[in-house]
C-alpha positions as CSV (number, residue, x, y, z in Angstrom):
1,M,11.0,17.4,6.1
2,R,11.1,15.8,9.5
3,H,10.1,17.7,12.6
4,I,13.4,19.2,13.7
5,L,15.3,16.0,13.6
6,G,12.9,13.1,13.5
7,R,9.2,12.4,13.5
8,P,7.0,12.9,16.5
9,R,4.8,9.8,17.0
10,R,1.9,11.8,18.3
11,R,-1.2,11.6,16.1
12,L,-4.2,13.9,16.1
13,L,-7.7,12.3,16.1
14,A,-9.9,13.6,13.3
15,L,-13.2,14.9,14.7
16,L,-16.1,14.0,12.6
17,G,-18.6,16.8,11.9
18,S,-22.3,16.2,11.7
19,A,-23.5,15.2,8.3
20,A,-27.0,15.1,6.9
21,L,-27.4,12.0,4.8
22,A,-30.7,11.4,2.9
23,L,-31.4,8.0,1.4
24,G,-34.4,6.0,0.3
25,G,-35.5,2.6,1.4
26,A,-37.1,1.2,4.5
27,V,-35.3,-0.6,7.3
28,A,-36.8,-3.9,8.0
29,L,-36.2,-6.5,10.7
30,P,-34.5,-9.7,9.5
31,G,-37.1,-12.0,7.9
32,T,-37.2,-15.8,7.9
33,A,-34.9,-17.2,5.2
34,Q,-36.9,-18.6,2.3
35,A,-33.9,-20.5,1.0
36,A,-30.2,-20.9,1.4
37,N,-28.1,-17.7,1.1
38,V,-28.1,-16.8,-2.5
39,L,-24.7,-15.0,-2.3
40,T,-21.3,-16.6,-3.0
41,N,-18.4,-16.0,-0.6
42,P,-20.7,-14.2,1.9
43,G,-18.1,-14.2,4.7
44,F,-15.0,-13.9,2.5
45,E,-13.7,-17.1,4.0
46,S,-12.2,-18.0,0.6
47,G,-9.5,-15.5,1.3
48,G,-10.2,-13.6,-1.9
49,L,-12.9,-11.2,-3.1
50,S,-14.3,-13.1,-6.0
51,P,-17.1,-12.9,-7.0
52,W,-17.3,-9.5,-5.2
53,T,-15.9,-6.6,-7.1
54,C,-14.8,-3.3,-5.5
55,T,-14.5,0.2,-7.0
56,G,-11.0,1.7,-7.2
57,N,-9.5,-1.7,-6.2
58,L,-10.1,-0.5,-2.6
59,G,-11.5,-3.7,-1.3
60,S,-9.4,-6.4,0.4
61,V,-9.9,-9.5,2.6
62,V,-8.5,-9.2,6.1
63,S,-8.1,-11.4,9.1
64,S,-9.1,-8.8,11.7
65,P,-11.5,-7.5,12.8
66,V,-14.0,-10.2,11.8
67,H,-17.6,-10.9,12.9
68,S,-17.3,-14.7,12.6
69,G,-14.9,-17.1,10.9
70,A,-11.4,-16.1,9.9
71,K,-11.9,-13.4,7.3
72,A,-13.8,-10.2,6.6
73,L,-14.0,-7.5,3.9
74,Q,-12.2,-4.2,4.4
75,G,-13.2,-1.2,2.2
76,A,-10.5,1.5,2.1
77,V,-12.7,4.5,1.6
78,S,-11.0,7.6,0.1
79,S,-12.0,11.2,-0.3
80,S,-13.2,10.5,-3.8
81,D,-14.3,6.8,-3.7
82,N,-16.7,5.1,-1.2
83,A,-15.1,1.7,-1.9
84,Q,-18.3,0.1,-3.0
85,C,-18.1,-3.7,-3.2
86,S,-20.9,-5.6,-5.0
87,Q,-22.0,-9.0,-6.2
88,T,-24.6,-9.7,-8.9
89,V,-26.8,-12.8,-8.4
90,A,-29.7,-14.4,-10.3
91,V,-33.1,-13.9,-8.6
92,K,-36.7,-14.8,-9.3
93,P,-39.2,-12.1,-10.4
94,N,-41.9,-10.9,-8.1
95,T,-40.2,-12.5,-5.1
96,A,-39.5,-11.1,-1.6
97,Y,-35.8,-11.2,-0.4
98,T,-34.2,-10.1,2.9
99,L,-30.6,-8.7,2.8
100,S,-28.6,-8.6,6.0
101,G,-25.0,-8.2,6.9
102,W,-22.6,-7.3,9.8
103,V,-20.7,-4.0,9.3
104,R,-18.3,-1.9,11.3
105,G,-17.2,1.7,10.6
106,S,-18.5,5.2,9.9
107,Y,-21.6,5.5,7.7
108,V,-21.6,2.0,6.2
109,Y,-24.4,1.2,3.7
110,L,-25.9,-2.1,2.6
111,G,-28.4,-2.3,-0.2
112,V,-29.5,-3.4,-3.7
113,D,-28.9,-1.4,-6.8
114,G,-32.0,0.5,-7.8
115,G,-33.8,-0.5,-4.7
116,A,-33.8,-0.4,-0.9
117,S,-30.8,0.3,1.3
118,T,-30.0,0.9,4.9
119,W,-27.0,2.3,6.8
120,T,-25.5,2.7,10.2
121,T,-23.6,5.7,11.7
122,S,-20.3,4.8,13.3
123,P,-20.2,1.6,15.4
124,S,-16.9,0.7,17.0
125,A,-17.9,-2.9,16.9
126,Y,-19.8,-5.0,14.4
127,S,-23.5,-4.1,14.0
128,Q,-26.1,-5.9,11.9
129,L,-28.0,-4.2,9.1
130,S,-31.1,-5.7,7.4
131,V,-33.4,-4.6,4.6
132,S,-36.1,-6.3,2.6
133,F,-37.1,-5.8,-1.0
134,T,-39.3,-7.4,-3.7
135,T,-38.0,-8.0,-7.2
136,G,-39.7,-6.6,-10.2
137,A,-42.1,-8.5,-12.5
138,S,-39.4,-9.3,-15.0
139,Q,-36.3,-9.0,-12.8
140,T,-33.9,-11.9,-13.0
141,S,-30.7,-10.5,-11.4
142,A,-29.9,-8.2,-8.5
143,T,-26.7,-6.4,-7.6
144,I,-26.1,-6.4,-3.8
145,Y,-23.6,-3.8,-2.5
146,V,-21.9,-2.6,0.7
147,H,-19.9,0.7,0.9
148,G,-18.6,3.3,3.2
149,W,-18.8,7.1,3.0
150,Y,-16.3,9.5,1.5
151,A,-13.3,10.4,3.7
152,Q,-14.8,8.5,6.7
153,G,-12.1,5.9,6.9
154,S,-12.1,2.2,6.2
155,Y,-15.2,0.0,6.9
156,Y,-15.5,-3.7,7.5
157,A,-18.2,-6.1,6.4
158,D,-18.8,-9.8,7.1
159,D,-21.5,-12.5,6.9
160,I,-23.6,-10.8,4.2
161,Q,-26.7,-12.8,3.5
162,L,-29.4,-12.6,0.8
163,D,-32.3,-14.9,1.9
164,G,-34.6,-16.0,-0.9
165,P,-34.8,-18.5,-3.8
166,G,-32.1,-18.5,-6.4
167,G,-32.9,-17.5,-9.9
168,T,-34.2,-20.2,-12.3
169,G,-34.7,-20.4,-16.0
170,G,-36.4,-17.8,-18.2
171,G,-33.7,-15.2,-17.7
172,D,-30.4,-14.4,-19.4
173,T,-28.7,-17.7,-20.3
174,Q,-26.3,-16.5,-23.0
175,A,-22.6,-16.5,-21.9
176,P,-20.2,-13.7,-22.9
177,T,-17.6,-14.3,-25.6
178,A,-14.1,-15.3,-24.5
179,P,-11.8,-12.4,-23.8
180,G,-9.1,-12.2,-26.4
181,G,-5.5,-11.0,-26.7
182,L,-4.4,-12.0,-23.2
183,T,-0.8,-10.9,-22.7
184,S,1.7,-10.1,-20.0
185,T,2.7,-6.5,-19.6
186,G,5.2,-6.9,-16.8
187,K,6.6,-9.2,-14.1
188,S,8.8,-9.3,-11.0
189,S,10.0,-12.0,-8.7
190,S,6.6,-12.0,-7.0
191,S,4.0,-10.6,-9.5
192,V,2.7,-10.7,-13.1
193,S,0.7,-8.0,-14.8
194,L,-1.8,-9.0,-17.5
195,K,-4.1,-7.3,-19.9
196,W,-6.7,-8.5,-22.4
197,N,-9.4,-7.4,-24.8
198,A,-12.9,-6.9,-23.6
199,A,-15.5,-9.7,-24.1
200,S,-19.0,-9.0,-25.5
201,D,-22.3,-10.1,-24.1
202,N,-26.0,-9.7,-25.0
203,V,-26.6,-7.9,-21.7
204,G,-23.2,-6.9,-20.4
205,V,-20.0,-8.2,-18.9
206,T,-19.8,-7.5,-15.1
207,A,-16.5,-9.1,-14.2
208,Y,-13.4,-10.9,-15.4
209,D,-12.0,-13.9,-13.5
210,V,-8.3,-14.5,-13.7
211,Y,-7.0,-18.1,-13.4
212,A,-3.5,-19.4,-12.7
213,G,-3.8,-23.0,-14.0
214,S,-7.2,-24.2,-12.7
215,S,-7.3,-21.9,-9.7
216,Q,-9.1,-18.6,-9.8
217,V,-6.8,-16.0,-8.3
218,L,-8.4,-12.7,-9.0
219,S,-11.7,-11.1,-10.1
220,V,-11.7,-7.5,-11.6
221,S,-14.1,-5.3,-13.4
222,G,-11.6,-3.9,-16.0
223,T,-9.4,-5.5,-18.7
224,S,-6.1,-5.6,-16.7
225,A,-4.9,-7.0,-13.5
226,T,-1.7,-7.7,-11.5
227,V,-1.4,-11.1,-9.8
228,A,0.8,-10.8,-6.7
229,G,2.1,-13.1,-4.1
230,L,3.8,-15.4,-6.6
231,S,7.0,-17.4,-6.1
232,P,10.3,-16.4,-7.8
233,S,11.7,-18.3,-10.8
234,T,8.3,-20.1,-11.2
235,S,6.3,-20.6,-14.4
236,Y,2.6,-19.8,-14.3
237,T,-0.1,-20.2,-17.0
238,F,-2.9,-17.6,-16.9
239,T,-6.3,-17.5,-18.5
240,V,-9.2,-15.1,-18.1
241,K,-13.0,-15.7,-18.3
242,A,-15.8,-13.1,-18.6
243,R,-18.9,-13.2,-16.4
244,D,-22.2,-11.5,-16.8
245,A,-24.9,-10.4,-14.3
246,A,-26.8,-13.6,-14.6
247,G,-23.7,-15.6,-13.7
248,N,-23.1,-16.9,-17.2
249,V,-19.3,-17.6,-17.7
250,S,-17.5,-17.4,-21.0
251,P,-15.0,-19.8,-22.4
252,A,-11.4,-19.2,-21.3
253,S,-9.2,-16.7,-23.2
254,N,-6.0,-17.8,-24.8
255,S,-3.4,-18.8,-22.3
256,V,-0.2,-17.0,-21.5
257,S,2.7,-18.6,-19.6
258,V,5.1,-16.3,-17.6
259,T,8.1,-17.2,-15.5
260,T,8.6,-14.9,-12.6
261,D,12.0,-13.2,-12.2
262,A,14.6,-14.8,-10.0
263,G,15.4,-13.1,-6.7
264,T,18.1,-13.2,-4.0
265,G,16.5,-15.3,-1.3
266,G,13.2,-14.9,-3.1
267,G,13.5,-11.1,-3.0
268,T,14.6,-8.3,-5.3
269,G,18.4,-8.6,-5.0
270,F,18.5,-4.9,-4.1
271,K,20.9,-3.9,-1.3
272,Q,21.5,-0.3,-0.2
273,A,23.4,1.3,2.7
274,A,22.3,4.9,2.3
275,P,22.3,7.3,5.3
276,Y,20.4,10.6,4.9
277,L,22.3,13.7,3.8
278,Y,20.5,17.1,3.9
279,E,21.9,20.1,2.2
280,G,19.3,22.5,3.7
281,W,20.2,22.2,7.4
282,G,22.7,21.1,10.0
283,D,26.1,22.3,8.6
284,P,26.1,19.7,5.7
285,P,29.5,18.0,5.4
286,N,31.4,17.5,2.2
287,P,30.1,14.1,1.1
288,A,33.4,13.1,-0.5
289,T,35.1,13.7,2.8
290,V,32.6,11.4,4.5
291,M,32.9,8.8,1.8
292,S,36.7,8.7,2.1
293,A,36.6,8.4,5.9
294,T,33.9,5.7,6.0
295,G,33.7,3.8,2.8
296,V,30.0,4.5,2.4
297,K,28.8,4.7,-1.3
298,W,25.1,5.7,-1.2
299,F,23.3,8.6,0.4
300,T,19.6,9.3,0.7
301,M,19.3,13.0,-0.3
302,A,16.6,14.9,1.6
303,F,14.0,16.2,0.6
304,V,12.3,16.8,-2.7
305,L,9.1,18.8,-2.2
306,D,6.5,20.7,-4.2
307,S,7.6,24.2,-5.3
308,G,4.0,24.9,-6.5
309,G,2.0,23.4,-9.3
310,C,3.3,19.9,-8.8
311,N,6.8,20.9,-9.6
312,P,9.7,19.2,-7.7
313,A,12.4,21.2,-6.0
314,W,14.8,20.5,-3.2
315,D,13.1,21.6,0.0
316,G,10.4,23.1,-2.3
317,S,12.6,26.1,-2.8
318,R,16.1,25.2,-4.2
319,A,16.3,24.5,-7.9
320,L,16.2,20.9,-8.9
321,T,19.5,21.3,-10.8
322,G,22.4,23.7,-10.7
323,G,22.4,24.3,-6.9
324,V,24.1,23.0,-3.8
325,D,22.2,19.7,-4.0
326,Q,23.5,19.0,-7.5
327,T,27.0,19.9,-6.4
328,A,26.8,17.3,-3.6
329,I,25.4,14.7,-6.0
330,N,28.3,15.4,-8.4
331,Q,30.8,15.0,-5.6
332,I,29.3,11.7,-4.6
333,R,29.3,10.3,-8.1
334,S,32.8,11.6,-8.8
335,A,33.9,9.6,-5.7
336,G,32.2,6.4,-7.1
337,G,29.0,6.6,-5.2
338,D,25.3,7.4,-6.0
339,I,22.2,8.8,-4.4
340,V,18.5,8.1,-3.9
341,P,16.4,11.2,-3.4
342,S,13.7,11.2,-0.7
343,F,10.4,12.7,-1.6
344,G,8.3,14.0,1.3
345,G,9.1,13.8,4.9
346,W,7.4,15.1,8.0
347,Q,6.5,18.7,6.9
348,G,6.5,21.1,4.0
349,S,4.5,21.1,0.8
350,K,4.6,17.6,-0.5
351,L,4.2,16.4,-4.0
352,G,2.1,13.4,-3.0
353,A,-0.4,15.6,-1.2
354,N,-0.4,18.4,-3.7
355,C,-0.3,16.8,-7.2
356,S,-3.8,16.5,-8.4
357,S,-3.6,12.9,-9.6
358,A,-1.4,9.8,-9.8
359,S,-0.4,10.7,-13.3
360,A,0.6,14.2,-12.4
361,L,2.6,12.9,-9.5
362,A,4.3,10.3,-11.7
363,G,5.2,13.2,-14.1
364,A,6.8,15.1,-11.2
365,L,8.8,12.1,-10.1
366,Q,9.9,11.5,-13.7
367,K,11.4,15.0,-13.8
368,V,13.7,14.1,-11.0
369,I,14.5,10.7,-12.4
370,D,15.5,12.3,-15.7
371,A,17.5,15.1,-14.1
372,Y,19.8,12.6,-12.3
373,S,19.4,9.3,-14.2
374,L,18.3,7.7,-11.0
375,K,18.5,4.0,-10.1
376,A,16.2,4.3,-7.1
377,I,13.7,6.7,-5.5
378,D,12.3,6.8,-1.9
379,M,8.9,8.1,-0.9
380,D,9.1,9.2,2.8
381,I,5.3,9.0,3.6
382,E,4.5,10.8,6.8
383,N,2.0,12.9,8.7
384,T,-1.7,13.3,8.2
385,D,-1.5,14.8,4.7
386,E,0.1,11.6,3.2
387,F,0.5,8.7,5.6
388,E,-2.9,9.1,7.3
389,N,-4.7,9.9,4.0
390,E,-5.5,6.6,2.3
391,A,-6.4,8.3,-1.0
392,V,-3.0,10.0,-1.1
393,Q,-1.4,6.7,-0.2
394,A,-3.0,5.2,-3.2
395,R,-2.0,8.1,-5.4
396,I,1.7,7.7,-4.4
397,L,1.6,4.0,-4.9
398,T,0.0,4.3,-8.3
399,A,2.6,6.9,-9.3
400,L,5.4,4.6,-8.2
401,K,3.9,1.8,-10.2
402,T,3.8,4.1,-13.3
403,V,7.4,5.3,-13.1
404,K,8.6,1.8,-12.3
405,A,7.0,0.6,-15.5
406,N,8.4,3.5,-17.5
407,N,11.9,3.2,-16.2
408,P,13.1,-0.5,-16.4
409,G,15.4,-1.4,-13.5
410,L,14.3,1.5,-11.3
411,K,13.9,0.5,-7.6
412,T,11.1,2.0,-5.6
413,I,11.2,2.5,-1.8
414,V,8.5,3.6,0.6
415,T,9.5,4.8,4.1
416,F,7.0,5.3,7.0
417,G,6.7,5.3,10.8
418,T,6.1,2.2,12.9
419,S,5.2,1.1,16.4
420,T,7.5,-1.1,18.5
421,T,5.7,-4.2,17.3
422,G,5.4,-3.4,13.6
423,P,3.3,-1.2,11.2
424,T,0.4,0.8,12.6
425,Y,-3.1,0.9,11.1
426,Y,-1.9,3.3,8.3
427,G,1.3,1.3,7.7
428,N,-0.8,-1.8,7.3
429,R,-3.1,0.0,4.9
430,L,-0.1,1.2,2.9
431,I,1.1,-2.4,2.5
432,E,-2.3,-3.7,1.6
433,Q,-2.9,-0.9,-0.9
434,A,0.5,-1.7,-2.5
435,Q,-0.6,-5.3,-2.9
436,S,-4.1,-4.4,-4.2
437,L,-2.7,-1.9,-6.7
438,G,0.1,-4.2,-7.9
439,A,2.6,-1.4,-7.2
440,N,5.5,-3.9,-7.0
441,I,7.4,-1.9,-4.3
442,D,10.9,-3.1,-3.9
443,V,11.5,-2.0,-0.3
444,F,9.2,-1.2,2.6
445,T,11.3,0.9,5.1
446,I,10.3,1.6,8.6
447,M,11.6,4.4,10.9
448,P,12.0,2.7,14.3
449,F,12.4,5.7,16.6
450,D,10.2,8.3,18.3
451,F,8.2,5.5,19.8
452,G,7.1,7.7,22.7
453,G,9.3,6.1,25.3
454,G,11.4,3.0,25.9
455,S,15.1,2.6,26.2
456,D,15.7,-0.7,24.3
457,M,16.3,0.7,20.9
458,Y,17.8,-2.6,19.6
459,G,15.0,-4.7,20.9
460,N,12.3,-2.2,19.7
461,T,13.9,-2.0,16.2
462,V,14.1,-5.8,15.8
463,N,10.5,-6.3,17.1
464,A,9.2,-3.6,14.7
465,A,11.1,-5.1,11.7
466,D,9.8,-8.6,12.6
467,G,6.3,-7.1,12.8
468,L,6.8,-5.7,9.3
469,K,8.1,-9.0,8.0
470,N,5.0,-10.8,9.3
471,K,2.7,-8.2,7.7
472,L,4.5,-8.6,4.3
473,K,4.2,-12.4,4.6
474,S,0.4,-12.3,5.3
475,T,-0.3,-9.7,2.6
476,F,1.9,-11.0,-0.2
477,G,2.1,-14.7,0.6
478,W,5.9,-14.6,0.9
479,D,8.1,-16.8,3.1
480,D,10.4,-15.3,5.7
481,A,13.4,-14.9,3.4
482,T,11.4,-13.1,0.7
483,A,9.7,-10.8,3.3
484,Y,13.0,-9.8,4.9
485,S,14.5,-9.1,1.5
486,H,11.8,-6.4,1.0
487,I,12.5,-4.7,4.3
488,G,14.4,-1.5,5.1
489,V,15.3,0.1,8.4
490,S,16.0,3.8,8.8
491,G,17.0,4.7,12.3
492,M,18.1,7.9,14.1
493,N,21.6,8.2,15.5
494,G,22.2,9.4,19.0
495,L,19.3,11.2,20.7
496,S,15.9,11.1,19.0
497,D,13.3,13.9,19.4
498,Q,11.9,11.9,22.3
499,Q,15.4,11.4,24.0
500,E,15.7,7.8,22.9
501,N,19.4,7.0,22.6
502,T,20.8,4.8,19.8
503,T,24.5,4.5,20.6
504,P,27.2,3.4,18.1
505,A,27.2,0.0,19.9
506,I,23.4,-0.3,19.5
507,W,23.6,0.8,15.9
508,T,26.3,-1.9,15.3
509,Q,23.9,-4.5,16.8
510,I,21.1,-3.3,14.4
511,R,23.5,-3.4,11.4
512,D,24.6,-6.9,12.3
513,W,21.0,-8.1,12.7
514,A,20.2,-6.5,9.3
515,N,23.0,-8.4,7.7
516,S,22.1,-11.7,9.3
517,H,18.5,-11.4,8.1
518,H,19.5,-10.2,4.6
519,I,17.2,-7.2,4.6
520,A,17.3,-4.8,1.6
521,R,18.2,-1.4,3.1
522,L,19.8,0.4,6.0
523,A,19.7,4.1,6.6
524,Y,19.6,6.6,9.4
525,W,18.8,10.3,10.1
526,A,21.3,11.9,9.4
527,V,24.9,12.2,8.3
528,N,24.6,15.9,9.3
529,R,24.4,14.7,12.9
530,D,27.1,12.1,12.7
531,R,29.5,14.2,15.0
532,P,30.0,14.2,18.7
533,C,28.5,16.6,21.2
534,P,27.8,14.8,24.5
535,G,25.3,16.8,26.5
536,G,24.5,18.9,23.4
537,G,20.9,17.7,23.3
538,V,18.8,17.1,20.2
539,V,20.3,19.4,17.6
540,S,20.9,19.4,13.8
541,N,24.6,19.1,13.4
542,C,25.6,16.6,16.1
543,S,24.2,13.5,17.8
544,G,24.0,14.7,21.4
545,I,26.2,11.8,22.6
546,S,29.8,10.8,22.7
547,Q,31.1,9.3,19.5
548,S,33.7,9.8,16.8
549,N,33.2,11.8,13.6
550,W,31.2,9.8,11.0
551,Q,31.0,6.7,13.3
552,F,27.4,5.9,12.5
553,T,28.2,6.3,8.8
554,S,31.1,3.9,9.1
555,I,28.9,1.3,10.8
556,T,26.2,1.7,8.1
557,A,28.8,1.2,5.4
558,G,29.3,-2.3,6.8
559,F,25.8,-3.2,5.8
560,T,25.9,-5.7,2.9
561,G,22.6,-7.4,3.3
């Protein structure tokens, strides 16, 4: 749950302990290029990864920080995956090559499979690595790689160069067979999921290139992919080609045409005014009374946590069904409303952090979905155990992708903290991972409070939301309207933990801005506090300011998107 009332914005810096890392290979000074760079897309200026492939789908192309040009590679290292990105190229036997590249991050490695490698410790700016190697007597291909180190945070790489002559005849010249059985397994207004049967090759297939029309849009190592950043109500024709280590490319698979779903303003069409209601704290009011007084229909019910063994329970201690939480839900539904449960929060034992895998987490979410026949779920991703753990971020997003596929029509929401100008580093990573994993999240909700100071809560909220909009545009390729339609705002009424004051007048301004920009969701923390107590401070059952009973809920009920 949240810290007392909200979420402190303070962050602890992880201190890196000493590590003894042993690896082979000699470090060499950069040599004189014997030929043009053998690598393709060495600076990632194409805006895509291809023909690089990255383990765990943890690689992405970013606009900052770069060494040169406009793009660079980011590898989102997790506790179980070093985010290795590699490219296989044709080379000549018995030939000297020099590999170099610019890297940034903790313990970043550059090398060739089965041969030499080099690494750097933890530069805060780009640093050049270089290593030389000689190919074997019959070697006709080499796999170049760059990766980080487990749990050491994201790394960046740019301008990777393999100097030496390209491979010529005498090696593998046989192309793989065409992949078969290409079909679509799902779609939304902005993405299409595909799968196909594996191709065969005399040596081995190393990658599959996905095409939309004549344009290559994705390169993956497996036999499925999700193409994101598409336009609503638009027909796309996809094919897939297989590629081997020598660069031989197969004929195209069968084609499949898919029309993306329509969206309201290019978005999901999902609109929700849903203030938080918490049965475990703060003199919880009768929800039917609040609904009658305000007209609100939805509530965000806090919080579903882990009761042990990846089993969901309200607050981690109250039974999932049959208790006060179900009573409140029954009252809401009897009055014509509905609920979205919030999983996680600031503290407590969270399912995202404690379930052992994405599939186990999806199973826990499914128990709650089944218990209440849910139309939507919210993952409130906070603190160092979930928000600042990129592996847990990926686990949560993968679980959300799973339950969305298994429950047609289910809407998925992720909620996280923000700065006054938009998502922080970990918020940006969450969005980038959602795109990379094809999670198809419906709403990205920011919590614009506990900024650490500042009195302009309207201006700060709008600036933060616009920063989120810009990040969604750059990550998914959306226009303004589509990006806004995937945004949620979850504020805090009255006094925040850090004494910021959102008055009813300011919340009305925020609500009106949300309507005029047609965002997807408006919420606040919490209905328990939607009562007056001027001078009462930051407490659980009132706002600390002068207001009328349920005034913030009434304002929120006026959100229509």
